[in-house]
C-alpha positions as CSV (number, residue, x, y, z in Angstrom):
1,M,204.1,-42.6,121.1
2,T,201.2,-40.2,120.5
3,W,199.1,-42.5,122.6
4,L,200.9,-41.1,125.7
5,A,199.6,-37.6,124.9
6,D,196.2,-39.0,124.2
7,L,196.2,-40.7,127.6
8,V,197.1,-37.4,129.3
9,L,194.3,-35.7,127.5
10,A,191.8,-38.4,128.6
11,C,193.0,-38.0,132.2
12,L,192.5,-34.3,132.0
13,V,188.9,-34.7,130.7
14,V,188.1,-37.1,133.5
15,E,189.8,-34.9,136.1
16,G,187.9,-31.9,134.9
17,A,184.5,-33.7,134.9
18,V,185.0,-35.0,138.4
19,L,186.2,-31.6,139.8
20,L,183.3,-29.8,138.1
21,W,180.8,-32.3,139.5
22,L,182.3,-31.8,143.0
23,W,181.9,-28.1,142.6
24,R,178.3,-28.3,141.5
25,A,177.2,-31.1,143.7
26,R,178.9,-30.1,147.0
27,G,180.0,-26.5,146.4
28,R,183.6,-27.4,147.2
29,G,186.9,-27.4,145.3
30,V,188.1,-25.1,142.6
31,A,185.7,-22.7,140.9
32,P,184.9,-23.6,137.3
33,G,186.7,-20.5,135.7
34,P,190.1,-21.1,137.1
35,L,189.8,-24.8,136.8
36,L,189.0,-24.7,133.1
37,A,191.8,-22.3,132.5
38,F,194.2,-24.5,134.4
39,L,193.1,-27.7,132.6
40,G,193.1,-25.9,129.3
41,A,196.8,-25.0,129.7
42,G,197.6,-28.6,130.5
43,A,195.6,-29.8,127.5
44,A,197.3,-27.4,125.2
45,L,200.7,-28.6,126.4
46,A,199.6,-32.2,125.8
47,L,198.5,-31.2,122.3
48,A,201.8,-29.6,121.6
49,L,203.5,-32.8,122.7
50,R,201.3,-34.8,120.5
51,A,201.9,-32.6,117.5
52,A,205.7,-32.8,118.1
53,L,205.6,-36.6,118.5
54,A,203.5,-37.0,115.4
55,G,206.0,-35.0,113.3
56,A,203.7,-32.0,112.7
57,A,205.1,-28.8,111.3
58,W,206.7,-26.5,113.9
59,H,204.0,-23.9,113.6
60,W,201.4,-26.4,115.0
61,V,203.6,-27.0,118.1
62,A,204.2,-23.3,118.5
63,L,200.4,-22.6,118.2
64,W,199.6,-25.1,121.0
65,L,202.4,-23.7,123.2
66,A,201.0,-20.2,122.6
67,V,197.5,-21.4,123.6
68,A,199.0,-23.0,126.7
69,G,200.6,-19.7,127.6
70,V,197.4,-17.7,127.2
71,A,195.4,-20.2,129.2
72,H,198.1,-20.1,131.9
73,L,197.9,-16.3,132.0
74,G,194.1,-16.6,132.2
75,W,194.5,-19.0,135.2
76,L,196.8,-16.5,136.9
77,A,194.4,-13.6,136.4
78,L,191.4,-15.7,137.7
79,S,193.4,-17.1,140.7
80,W,195.4,-14.1,141.8
81,R,194.6,-12.9,145.3
82,R,195.8,-9.7,147.0
83,R,197.3,-9.8,150.4
84,G,195.1,-8.5,153.2
85,G,191.9,-8.9,151.3
86,A,192.1,-5.5,149.6
């Protein structure tokens, strides 16, 4: 079943490439910083899933979950907007 996590990772790579291309070519979409943090969190979750499905030791699953949490916090920090433009 690890193929499912591999498929998710492949989709994330394609999605990231397309969205980065749109940003560079047309100046539209999500800025690269928040985009990479967002996709990084998803990739780390997929790697945690893959590790769990492959029967890896618990600390590998925990490591990928921690990486996902840090990437998510990074995405929040890059994406947070204040009300009223202040």
